[in-house]
C-alpha positions in Angstrom: 100.8 135.5 132.3 97.3 134.5 131.1 94.8 133.0 133.4 92.5 130.3 132.2 88.9 129.7 133.4 88.6 126.0 133.7 85.1 126.2 135.3 83.3 124.9 132.1 85.5 121.8 132.1 84.2 120.9 135.6 80.7 120.3 134.1 81.9 117.4 131.9 84.9 116.1 133.8 85.1 114.0 136.8 88.2 113.4 138.9 90.5 115.9 137.0 90.7 118.4 139.9 94.4 117.8 140.3 95.0 118.5 136.6 93.1 121.8 136.9 95.2 122.8 139.9 98.4 122.1 137.9 97.1 124.4 135.1 96.9 127.2 137.6 100.2 126.4 139.3 102.8 128.2 137.0 102.0 131.5 138.6 103.1 130.1 142.0 106.3 128.5 140.9 109.5 129.7 142.7 112.1 131.5 140.6 114.9 129.5 142.3 113.8 126.3 140.6 116.3 126.8 137.8 119.2 125.3 139.8 120.5 122.7 139.5 119.8 122.3 135.7 117.9 119.2 134.7 116.4 117.3 131.8 113.2 115.3 131.7 113.0 112.5 129.1 110.4 110.1 127.9 112.2 106.8 127.5 109.2 104.6 126.6 105.4 104.8 126.8 105.4 104.4 130.5 109.0 105.2 131.4 110.6 108.5 132.2 114.1 109.8 133.2 115.1 112.9 135.1 118.8 113.9 134.8 120.2 116.5 137.1 123.6 118.2 136.9 124.9 117.9 140.5 128.7 118.2 140.1 130.6 118.1 143.4 127.9 116.2 145.3 128.3 112.7 146.6 125.5 110.1 146.9 125.3 110.6 150.7 124.8 114.4 150.2 121.7 113.9 147.9 118.3 112.8 149.2 115.4 111.6 147.1 112.0 111.4 148.6 108.7 110.4 147.0 105.5 111.2 148.8 102.3 110.4 147.0 102.6 112.3 143.7 105.6 114.6 144.6 109.2 113.7 144.1 111.6 115.8 146.2 115.3 115.9 145.3 117.5 117.9 147.7 121.2 118.2 148.2 123.3 119.6 151.0 127.1 119.6 151.2 128.5 118.0 154.3 132.0 119.2 154.1 132.7 122.6 155.7 133.4 125.3 153.1 135.6 127.2 155.5 138.5 124.7 155.2 139.2 125.7 151.5 140.5 128.9 150.1 139.2 129.4 146.5 140.9 131.7 144.0 138.0 131.1 141.5 134.8 129.3 142.3 132.8 128.1 139.3 131.3 124.9 140.6 128.3 125.8 142.7 128.0 123.7 145.8 125.0 125.4 147.3 122.1 123.6 148.9 119.3 122.8 146.5 115.7 121.6 146.7 113.8 120.6 143.6 110.3 119.2 143.5 108.6 117.4 140.6 104.9 116.7 140.4 104.3 113.2 139.2 101.2 111.8 137.6 99.2 109.1 139.4 100.8 105.7 139.6 104.3 107.0 138.6 107.0 105.5 140.8 110.7 105.9 141.2 112.3 102.6 140.1 116.0 103.6 140.5 118.5 106.4 140.9 122.2 106.6 139.9 124.9 109.3 140.4 127.7 109.1 137.8 130.1 111.7 136.4 128.2 114.5 138.2 124.8 113.6 136.8 122.0 112.3 139.0 119.7 110.0 136.9 116.3 109.2 138.4 114.3 106.4 136.6 110.5 106.6 136.7 107.8 104.2 135.6 104.1 104.4 135.5 102.6 101.2 137.0 98.8 101.2 136.9 97.4 98.6 139.3 95.4 95.7 137.8 92.3 96.8 139.6 92.4 100.2 137.8 93.0 98.8 134.3 90.0 98.6 131.9 87.8 95.6 132.3 84.9 94.1 130.3 81.5 94.5 131.9 78.8 91.9 130.9 75.4 93.3 130.0 72.6 91.7 131.9 74.9 89.9 134.3 76.2 90.6 137.8 79.7 92.1 137.8 82.2 91.2 140.5 83.0 94.2 142.7 86.8 93.6 143.0 89.4 92.9 140.4 89.1 91.9 136.8 87.2 88.7 136.0 87.5 88.1 132.3 88.8 84.6 132.5 86.7 81.7 131.2 84.9 79.6 133.8 86.7 76.4 134.8 84.6 73.3 134.4 85.4 70.5 136.8 84.4 66.8 136.6 81.9 67.2 139.5 80.1 70.0 137.6 79.9 67.8 134.5 78.4 65.0 136.6 75.9 67.3 138.3 74.8 68.6 134.9 74.3 65.1 133.5 72.1 64.1 136.5 70.1 67.3 136.2 69.3 66.9 132.4 66.8 64.0 132.9 65.0 66.0 135.7 64.7 69.0 133.4 63.3 66.9 130.6 60.7 65.3 133.0 59.7 68.7 134.3 59.2 70.1 130.7 57.1 67.0 129.8 54.8 67.4 132.8 
């Protein structure tokens, strides 16, 4: 496995610390992460789907937990295995624990277990305050939220402007 020196990128990048940590993470990945098998799909620009093959598990035996940017999928059989006598056992019913690192603002919007496949729907939802906003040059910018809407003019402001016009003209003449 190659190691990459990301130190030069720190000079021109701000806030990408987590990305650099992810680049160095493959050498620390557990080898048991191959079971159960899963697919990760990009459904749309900001929508993703994880499909896991969890044959033999019921919805109450699978737990999904999202904490910050980590999605944890774990499964544990609740029925005692000692009650059955197997002649051949090809369906694995062992306990599993799978973690997925999610990008910022990616949230789980739904999960479904059907025909032995667990489907987890994900969506990136960037808060309005973090979306790009126009900044006026030479003006004062509001500190919170996005303020790109045109100013609303009310009748009282129009009346104030009309009464102020003669005073401004008098002041210029003087």
